[in-house]
N, C-alpha and C positions, 0 to 999 in steps of 0.2 A: 261525411268527408268524401270528396270525389276521388275517382281512381288516380288522377294526376297528383292530387294532394297527398294521397296515401303513399304513392311512389316516392314523392319528395321526402316525406317523413321517414320512410324506411331508409332512404339513402343517407339522410342526415344521421339517423341512428347508427347506421353501419359505420359512417365516418367517425362518429364519436367513439364507438367501440374500438376502432382501429387506432385512433389517437391515444385512447386510454391504454390500449395494449402496448403501444410503442413507448408511452411514458412509463408504464410499469416495467417494461424490459430495461429501459434506461436506468430507472431507479434500482433495479435488481443488480446492475453491474456497478461495482465500486468505482468511485472516482479516483481512488488511490488504494494501493495495497501496501500494508506496513510489513517491513522486515526489520530484524534487529541485529545490532552488533554490540557485543560486550568485549571490551579489551582494556588493558591497563593504560589509562590515560594520565595517571599520576604515580609517583613512586619510581623505583629503580628500573622498571620495565616500561616506562611511559613512552619511550621512543618507539618501541615495537608497536604499542597500541596506536600511536600517531600514524605510523606507516600502514597499519591495517586500515585505519579510517580513510587515509588517502586513496587506497585501492578500492575500497567499497564505495566511497562517494563517487569516484570516477566512473565505476560501472553503472551505478544508479543513474547518473546524469546521461551517460551514453545511451542506455536503454530507453530512458524517457525521451531523449532527443530523437530516437529512431521510431517513436510511436508507441512506447509503453508495451503493455501486455496485450497482444492482439486478440487472444481468445477471450479476454475480458473487456472487449470494446475499447482498447487503448488505455486501460487504467494505468496510471502512473505509479511507480514505486516510490515509497517514502521510507527513508532509513531512520530508525530510532536507535539512539546510541546511549549506552550506559557504561560508566567507568568501573572496571574491575578492581581498581585500587592496587594495593600492595600486599594483599593477603588472600588466602583462599576463602576466609570468612567474609571479607568485603566483597569478593566476587560472587559468593553465594547470595549475599544480601542484595547485590545489584540484580541478580537473576530473579529473586523474589519480588523486588520492586517492579521489574519489567513485566512479569506475567500478571501482576496485580493491576498495574496501571494501564496496560495495553492489551485488553482482552481480544482485540481483533488482529493481533499479530498472526501471520501465517507461517513464519519461519525465522531462523536466526543463524548467527555465525559468531565464532570466537571460542575461547577467551585468551588465546596465545599460550601462556604458561600452562603446562599440562596439569599442574596442581590446581590451578584456577578452573580449568575446563572440567576436571573431575567433579569439582564442587558445583559448578554452574549446571552441568548436565543432570545432576540429581534433581534439580528443580525443573528444568525444561522437559525432562522425561515424564515427570508426573503431570505436567501441563499438556502433554502430547504435542509439544511444539517441536517440529523437525529442526535439528541443529546440525550445522556443518562446521567442522573444525579442522584446522591444520595441525593441531597439537600432536605430539609424538607418542605419548605414553601408551604402552600396550594395554594398560588397564582400562583405558577409555572405552574400548570395544570388547572387553572381556566380561562385561557385567550383564549380558543378556538384554541390553536396551534395544528398543526398536525405532527410536526417533533420533538417534545419533549417527552421523555419517562422517567418517574420518577420511579426508582426502590424501593424507600423507602416509607413506609407509611407516610402520611403528618404529620406535627407537631400537628395539631389538632387531628388527629386520634391517635397519640401516647399518647397524654394527656388523651383523653377520654377512651382509652383502658387499659393503663398501671396504671394510678393512682389508680383506684378502687382496682386493684389486690394488689398494694403495701400497701394500707390502710388495706386491709384484712390481709395481712401479719403482719402488725403492731399489729392489734387486736389479732391475733392468738398467737403472740409471747409475748405480754405484758398483755393481758386481757383487754386492754383499746383501743378503737378506737381513733386515732388522731382527734381532733376537731378544731384545729386552725393551720393556716399556714402563712408563710411569703414568699415573692418572691423577689429575687434580680436578675434582668435581664438586659441584654443590649438591645439596640433598633434595632438590625438587624432583618431581616425578619423571620428567623426560630424561635427564641425565642418568637417573637410576635405571630406567628402562633400557637405555643405550648400553650401559656398562654391564648390566646383569648377565647377558649371555657370554660376555668376555670373561667375567669373573667366575662364571660357572662352567669352565672348561674350554671356552672359546680361544683364549690365548694359548692354552696348551695345545689345542688342535692345530693352531697356526705356527707352532714351534716358538712361541714367544713367552718369556718369563716376565711376570709382573713384579717389578722391584719396589715400586712406591704406589700406594693407593690411599690418597688423602681426600677426605670428604669434609666440606665446610657448610655452614648455614649462612645463606646470604642475608644481608649484604656483608661483604668481606671488609674488615677494617685494616688488616695487615697481612700481606701475602708472604712475609719473610719466612715464617716457620715452614710453610708449604714448599717454597722454592729451595730452601736450604736442604731439605730431604732429597729433592730431585737432583740438586747439584752433587750431593754426596754419593748418590746411587749411580750417576752417570748412565742413564738409560739411552737406548738408541733412538727413541722418539717419545714424545709426550702427547697423551690424550688430554686436551683441554676442554673440560665439560662444565664450564660455568654457563650461566644463562642471561647475564645482564652486562651491558657495556661498561658500567663502573667496575665490576669485578674483573672483566676481561682486561681492562686498562691496568688495574693494579698488578695483576699477575704478569702481564707482558712486560711492564716496566720493571718489575722486580727480577724477572728472568734476565733482562738485559743488564741490570745492575750487577747481577752475579756472574756476568760473562757468558750466559747461556743464550747466545745469539741464535738466529734461525739456522745458520750454517753449522753451528755446533750441536743444536738440538732441534730437529724437525718437529713441527707441531701439527697435530691433526685435531680439529675442533668438531663440534656438532651444533649446528644451529645458525640461523640467519643473522643473529645479533653480531656475529663476527664479521659481517659484511656491511655494516652501516657506515655512512660517511663520517660520523663523529669519531669513530675509532681511528681513522686516518688522521684526523685533526689532533687527537689527544696523544697518540703514541708515535705517530710519524711513519713514513713509508718503510724505513729500514727494519722496524720491528715487525712489520706485517708481511713484507715481501716473502713469498713462498708458502705462507700459511695456507693449509688446506682445511676446508670445512665441509662436512657431510650434512646435506640438507634434503628436504623433500621437494623443493621447487626453487628454481632460479631462472631468470630470463636467459634464453639461448637462441639458437637458430630459429628463425620464424617469428620472433617476438620484436623485431627491430622497429616496426611501425608503432606498436603499442608502447614500447619504451620511449620512443621519441615523443609521442603524444603525452605520456606521463611526465616526462622531463619538462616539456613546455608548460604543462598545466600546473605543476607543483614546484618547479625550481629545484627539485632533487637532482643530484648528478647521475644517479642510476636508479633502477627499480630493484627492489629486493623481494625475497620470498613472501614477506608479510603483505606487501602491496599486491603482488601478482596473485597469490593464493586467494586473497579476499576479493579481488577483481573477479576471479574465476568462480568463487562461491556464490556471488550475486548472480552470475549467469546460470549457475546450476538451479538456483531458486526461480529464476525467470523461465528456464526451460520447463521446470516442474509445473509452474503455474500455467504455462501454455498448454501442457499436456492434460492437466487436471481440468482446466476450463472453469474453475471455481476457486475463489479465494477462501479455502477452508483447510485447516491444518492436516486432518487425516488424509484428505485427497492429495495435498501437496506431498506429504510423507510417502504415500503409496506411489506417487509418480516418480519420486526419487528412487524408491526401492526397485521400480521396474525400468528405470532409465538404463540404457546401454547405447551410448553414442560415441562416435569418433569425430563429431563436428560440434559446432557451437561451443559450449563450455569446455569441451575436451581440448580445445586449442590451448588452454591456459594451464594445463597440467602435464607433467612428464608422462610419456607413454602414449599420449594422444587418445585416451579412452576414459570415459566416465561411466563406470558400472560399479555398483556396490554389492559386496557379498552379504550373506544373511546376517552376519554380525555387525555390519555397518562399515567395514573397511573397503576402501577402493580397490577393486580387483587389479592385480598386476602393477600396483603403483611402484615405479622404480625409484632408486635413490639417485641423487644428484650430488656432484662435488663441485664447489667453486674454489678458486685459488687466487690469492692476491698476487697480481703481476703488474708491475709498473704503476702502482698506486690505484689499481682498480680490481675489484673482485669479479673474476670472469668464470664462466662455466667451462669446466675441463672434462666433465664426465656426466652422462654417457656420451660416446662419440657422436651420436646423431644429433645431440644438442650442443656439443662443445664448440666454443668460438676460439679456443686456444688449446695448446697441448700442455698437459701437466708436467711438472718436473719435481724432483726430490732435491731438497736444499743441501744435502751433504755432497 
């Protein structure tokens, strides 16, 4: 072989090696990255699951339209969805199916009701699948798990931080601080977490006497016995701690039937279900006007463009915590994948543990910061309060997010 032919052969060989290397690199980068959502898409909590899905799907489509995961060569996100159903057992089964059928998942989100999330994360933790949840129960991040990340302040934190502020509001508005309270609550994990610190001395420290403390198992068939006790006790305010729209509806309608209008009995709730459009349609604006609900997230100042895009895309009249938090959760997973540079569960989980950002996904959570403590709770996550005003649930607290001023109905 002549020198010229040898040079040509070497050049061709080098070109083939380069092409093979490029092909190998392309094959090494996933064409898509799978993330999961488990939420109640059937049963009494199905509306919340549907709102979660709307938020997650919008985030996935937005990220993919903007070029996907840049550190993975523009890999697109793919959302895998499982129905949690209407019980913790069904939610657990959904998680088991998910990890068995989708071994290449890199992270997930859900499952709305804290009782469901407790069951689901027993499965995802064993699978070392990083899981982001908006659920409230303190127990979720008290089990020593390393792959669970809670974006919401816990139920106990919400009660301890928000109730004193609302009682101050009442005193400022009426000149008299509320001194007596009633609770109507279901027995799922989040309401129990919320009420626990109040039952264990919290009311006493606030100078409030608990006159009625009624707990029911959902779904509620008849609210009459619960409301009769409230009417007889005549408390200064009611803590309404149901978790589903059908139960909210029964209780609010029965309160009105017994003459306990919002002006006669101010109501403080806990949870985003008290802000869904269906509630306005089923009970009407008069029964909702002035109702306050303590939540972990709600659109406020700075979210106007996102809410407008959500409304145009979905036809929903407004965006709720469920859609906003799941939108943000997808962006947390996107940020973790960018930092990890590999579609691998442990790497994604470690990236979430090390994350401390006031940009990107932080825009979608109160406090404007995404950083998780060692136990998986979001550091410094503040509480939010919305209030029904003129047929719309609007953010009234904290002041930096508020789009309206809160008022006390008496």
